[in-house]
N, C-alpha and C positions, 0 to 999 in steps of 0.2 A: 439584543442581536437579532436581526433579521435572518429568516429562514430561506433558503434558496432553494427552488425546484428547478432540476436539470435532470435530464435522461430518465424522466419516470420516478426519480428518488427525490426526497427530500432532506436537505442537508442543514446542519445547525448553524453553518457560515462557512466562510472560505477556510481551506486547509484543514477542515474537519472530515478526516475519512470515515466511511461507514461500510458494513459488510453487505454485499448485495445478493440477495436470494434468487430473484427472478432472472438474472442475466445468465445466458447458458454458459458462458467461458469464463468470465471474470467473477472473482471471489469478491471485490472490495472496488470503490470508488471514491474519488475526492475531487471537489472544483477548487481550483487555484486561479489566481489572476496572472494571466501572462500578457504583457504589451498593453495592459489596460483592458483586455477582454477576460471574462470568466470561461475557462475552459474545464472540461470534465475529462478527468483521466482516469482510465479502468486499469486495475492491475491485480496480479495475484491468479494463479489458475484454480479455478474451481475445483473442489476436492483433492487437491496436493495437500500433503503433509507438512505442516509448518512445525518449526522448532521455537516456540518462543522461550525465553529463558525462564527458569523456574527453579524452586529449591529441589535439591536432591536429583537433579538432572543427571542424565547419563554422559559419558566422555563422548559417545558418538552422538548425541544430541548437539552438544557443544561444538563438536567437528563440524557438523550438518551447516550450523549457523556460520562459523568461520569460512566454509567453502562457499556458500551463498555469498558472502560479503567479498569474498576474492573474486569469484566468478562475475560478479556484477560491479566491481569497484569503480570501472569508467563511467558507468551510467549513473550510479549513486551519486557520483561527483558532480553530475550536471545540475544536482538541486530539485528543488521542488517541481520543476516542470516535467521531470521524468519519472516514469511509473517504478522504476528501480528504486528510487529515492523512498518513494511511498511503501514498498513492499518491504524493503528493510527496516524503515521506522515503523510501521503499522502491524505486520505480519510475523516480522523476525526479530524484533526488539522488545 
């Protein structure tokens, strides 16, 4: 698989999100193909507390994940062209 360089980062391929350390606001990024063109999508607030599922998690963590999904449901439904989709898939799931 060919590596993709975009926005100062190297990606393993399309639809392969990475964490970004050097971007001032965004925690992660992904390159997707939209209408035949590669597009860089940045997502996730740097420094924000995320709640990925884990064994023995608290009810509050589970509720935070459910709240995120409910709050961003319309944007998550837009699919891989939306930042909310990738945040849900990569940072919260």
